[in-house]
N, C-alpha and C positions, 0 to 999 in steps of 0.2 A: 246532573249536578245543579243546573240552573232551575230546573223543575222542583227539585228538593228545596231549594233556597226560597222559591216563591211560596211553596207549601208551608214551610217552616214560618215565614213572614206572616202569611195569612192566619194561620193558627194563633200565633202569639199576639196578634193585634186584636183578635177577637175574644180573648179570654176576659171574663168578667172580673172587674176590679183592677185590672192592669192599667197602669198609666197610658195615656194616649200621646204619642209623639207626633207633632205636626210640622209640615213643611210646606213651602210654597209648590204648587203643583208644577209649574212650568216657567222657565226664564229664557229669553232670547237675547243674545248679545253679539256684537261684531267682533270679528277676529282682532286680536291685539289689545282688547280691553281687559279690564279686571271685572269679575263677577263674584258676589257674595251670595252664598245659599244659606239661608237661615233654618234654624231648627229649635223647636221648644220642646223640652223633655217632660212637659206636663207636671205631674206631682212629684216627679223625681228631682231632688236636689242633692248637691255634693256628690255627684257621680260624673265621670267622664263621658264625653260623647265619642263615638267612633263613626267614621265615614267610609261607605263603600261605594265604589263606581261599577256600574253594570253597562256593558255594551250588549245590545241584543244578540242573543245566540251564544254568549260566553259567560264563563263562571264570574260571579262578582269579585272585584278586586279590593283588597283592604287598602284604603288611602292613608288614614292617619287616626291617631287617637289624641284627644285634648282634654286637659282638666285645668280649668281656671287659669292661674298664672304660670302653671308649669309649661315647659316646651313641649311642642307635639312630637310624638314618636310615629314614625312612618312605616308604611308597608313597602315592599319591595318595588322599585321603580317610581316611587314617589318621594320628593324632597322639597326643601325650601329653596329659593324664594318662590318657586312655581306654586306650591300648595302651603298654605298656613291656615291657622284657625285662630279665632277669638271667642270671648264670651262676654256678654254685658250683664249677666246675672247668674245664679247658681243653676239656672235651668234653661237659659237662652244662649245657644251656641251658633257660630257661624263657621262655614267652610269657605275659605277665600281661594280662588284661583287667579293668578296673574298672568298677563299676557296670553289669553286663551287662543287656542287653536281648534280647527275643525275636529281634530282628533280628541278634543276634550268633550265633545258632544257626547252624552250618555245620560243614564238615569244615576242620580246620587242619592243614596240612602243614609239616613242619620239613625244610629242605633244607641241604645242604653240598656243598662241592667237595672231593673226594678227589684230592688232588694226586699221591699215589703211583699211583693207577690212571688218573689223568687223566679222571675221570668225574664228572658231577653225580649226587648221591644224595638221594633223598627218603625220608622216613619213610612208614610205612603210613598216617598221618593220625589225627588225633584228632576224634572226632565229638562237638560239643559240643551239648548240648541245654539250653536255657534255658526253665525253666518259669514260668508266670505265671498266678495264680489269676484274674486279670481277663480273661484272654483267652477268648473264645468257643471251644467244641470244634469240630472240622472237621464239615462237612456230609456225610454219607455216605448213598450210595443204591446199591442192587444192581440191575443190570439182568438180567432173565431171559435164558435162551438164545433165540436168534432161531429164527424158524420153520424156517430151513434146517438149524440145529443138531439140532433134535428129530427129524429124519428120519434122522441119522446115528448111528454107535455111540457117540459122545462129544458132550458139550455143554459150553459155555463160559459161565460168568457173569462179569459185569464188576462191580467194586466202583468206583464214581465218588467221589473224595474231593475236596471243594471247600472254599475258604476256610480253608485251613491258615495258621496265622501264621507257619510255619516251613518251610524248604524240603525237609523230609524227614519221614518218618513210619514208625513200625512197624506193619506191615499183617500181620494173621494171619487164616487161614481156618479154620473149624471145621464138621464135619459131625455133627449131633446131639451138640454139645458137645464132640467129640473133635478135637483140633488135626490139621490136615493140611498137608503140605508138597509131596507129589507133586502135580504139575499146576498149581502155583502160579507165577505171574510177576508181578512189580510193576515198573512202569516208573519213569522219572525224574520229578521234579516239575517243573512248569513255572509260571511266574509269570502271574498273572491281572492284568487291567487295574487291579484294586483294590489291587495290590501284594501281595495274598496268593497262595497257591499251590495248584496242583491236581494230583491224582495219580490214577492208575488201576492197579488190581490185577485179575488175572485168575485163575479157577479153572476147570480143565478136569476133568471127572469123567465116568465111564461113564454113558450115558443111562439104564441100568438103576437107578443111583443116584438120579438125578432123578425117575424114574417112582415110586419108592418114597416120595415126598412127605417127604423127610428135611428137617430144619431146617439151612439153610445160613447161616453167620454170617460176616460181615466184621467184624473188630475193628480199629480204627485208633487208635493212640497218637500224638498231636502236641502238643508243648509241654506235656506233662504232662496233657493232656486226652484222655479215652478216649470213643470212640463205637462202640457195637455196633449193627449192623443186620442183620436177619434176613430170609430169604426162604424159601419153599417152593412146591412146584409148585401146590398146591391154592389158594394166594392169587393166582395169575397167571390172566389170562383166556386 
């Protein structure tokens, strides 16, 4: 379902002649504050804006629909005064979330209907990160290459991230303190039975780099908390 949603979103935003819905890519706010997520509907005017919330690994949730001076209509589980909406023009809308909590961390999509093109259109999404000083940092562990890996030309290390309070994290890999992006793949978060999230990230490097006993670091930032975990060949059995 989530894959279908993103395919749908990609197709509609690439159709020639369709309006472009724009949003701020990312916002960070402390727990308990109010956050305003802005959306411009482009060439579309006199049409309502709809908002959707997506937590990684889950189906998007319909938050609300708002049309100028009318009262918002809400999806299941969303209501005022926690969620509300305003508009400053016929194409500029805002989603307002009051007293934000870590559980509000998600990607929020703005949507409209382009009647001239006859298409649904989504914005690129706004990634909302809610930080909380009282939240524990994620638990991070690096798994060394498997025995099969060390006999091939490349090896893969796995960074296991557990007990995240939010459904996404920024994951970075470093070799001897230098940031690397080649050979890095980070999957989508999954919810654990304790309602927290887990995530895996992979680093594939030349076996010769592993044999040189370099420091390999996985850095994870989630809900404003940073965890660094290191590994090197000499530390492994």
